[in-house]
PLY file of the C-alpha trace (Angstrom):
ply
format ascii 1.0
element vertex 93
property float x
property float y
property float z
element edge 92
property int vertex1
property int vertex2
end_header
82.38 -75.02 -34.08
81.91 -78.97 -34.29
80.64 -79.39 -30.95
77.81 -77.09 -31.33
76.99 -78.43 -34.66
76.15 -82.15 -33.13
74.77 -80.57 -30.40
72.22 -78.39 -32.26
71.59 -81.75 -34.20
70.70 -83.11 -30.82
68.17 -80.90 -29.80
66.91 -80.64 -33.27
66.17 -84.53 -32.98
65.21 -84.45 -30.19
62.64 -81.72 -31.01
61.17 -84.30 -33.92
61.40 -87.06 -31.58
59.28 -85.43 -28.83
56.51 -83.95 -30.83
56.07 -87.38 -32.12
55.77 -89.29 -29.03
53.15 -85.79 -27.91
51.29 -86.65 -31.24
50.75 -90.31 -30.56
49.64 -89.91 -26.77
47.24 -87.81 -27.67
46.00 -89.99 -30.33
45.92 -92.84 -27.80
43.81 -90.68 -25.84
46.23 -90.02 -23.00
45.65 -87.60 -20.31
46.99 -83.48 -20.80
49.32 -84.31 -17.76
50.43 -87.66 -19.67
51.23 -86.17 -22.83
53.65 -82.85 -21.73
55.05 -85.77 -19.49
56.00 -88.41 -22.03
57.33 -85.39 -24.34
59.46 -83.45 -21.90
60.98 -87.04 -21.15
61.62 -87.79 -24.38
63.35 -84.36 -25.09
65.28 -84.60 -22.28
66.26 -88.50 -22.74
65.41 -88.97 -26.63
65.99 -92.68 -27.84
65.40 -93.80 -24.29
62.36 -92.71 -22.88
61.17 -93.51 -26.67
61.68 -97.25 -26.38
60.33 -96.71 -22.46
57.35 -95.26 -24.57
56.71 -97.43 -26.82
56.32 -100.55 -23.86
54.69 -98.94 -21.42
52.03 -97.16 -23.26
50.09 -100.24 -25.05
47.26 -99.41 -27.45
43.99 -99.24 -26.81
41.62 -102.02 -27.42
39.34 -101.42 -30.26
35.76 -102.71 -29.90
34.54 -104.19 -32.92
30.55 -105.05 -33.80
29.52 -106.81 -36.76
25.78 -107.26 -38.42
24.45 -110.39 -37.48
22.83 -110.65 -41.45
25.26 -109.24 -43.58
28.37 -109.36 -40.92
29.46 -105.83 -42.41
31.11 -103.21 -39.53
28.49 -101.57 -37.10
28.77 -98.81 -35.06
28.10 -100.47 -31.59
25.24 -97.77 -30.77
23.28 -98.51 -34.17
19.61 -99.25 -33.36
19.44 -100.62 -37.25
22.20 -101.97 -39.92
22.70 -99.40 -42.30
23.49 -101.83 -45.27
20.93 -104.69 -44.56
18.36 -102.73 -42.57
18.45 -105.98 -39.55
17.33 -104.86 -36.06
20.58 -104.81 -34.19
20.10 -105.96 -30.24
22.79 -104.90 -27.86
23.74 -108.43 -25.84
25.04 -107.66 -22.28
27.47 -109.88 -20.63
0 1
1 2
2 3
3 4
4 5
5 6
6 7
7 8
8 9
9 10
10 11
11 12
12 13
13 14
14 15
15 16
16 17
17 18
18 19
19 20
20 21
21 22
22 23
23 24
24 25
25 26
26 27
27 28
28 29
29 30
30 31
31 32
32 33
33 34
34 35
35 36
36 37
37 38
38 39
39 40
40 41
41 42
42 43
43 44
44 45
45 46
46 47
47 48
48 49
49 50
50 51
51 52
52 53
53 54
54 55
55 56
56 57
57 58
58 59
59 60
60 61
61 62
62 63
63 64
64 65
65 66
66 67
67 68
68 69
69 70
70 71
71 72
72 73
73 74
74 75
75 76
76 77
77 78
78 79
79 80
80 81
81 82
82 83
83 84
84 85
85 86
86 87
87 88
88 89
89 90
90 91
91 92
């Protein structure tokens, strides 16, 4: 009875951990095949693949833009700042 309990706990832990990794991979914008791959890999190898995932999959860079007049955060595609009315220009570099 005792070994089956440990096996059940391991599978429950693996299922929870693989779900967390799968949702995180989706949130980071990975392709569907990559999400499935990381989820299955985590379910099979649990802790080792979680560490590998956190090392290999780097966070996506966040593009931030600020209004030159009021310095409030704006979206890059905006043409006018909604806070102060400043006309915004895109600088291509």
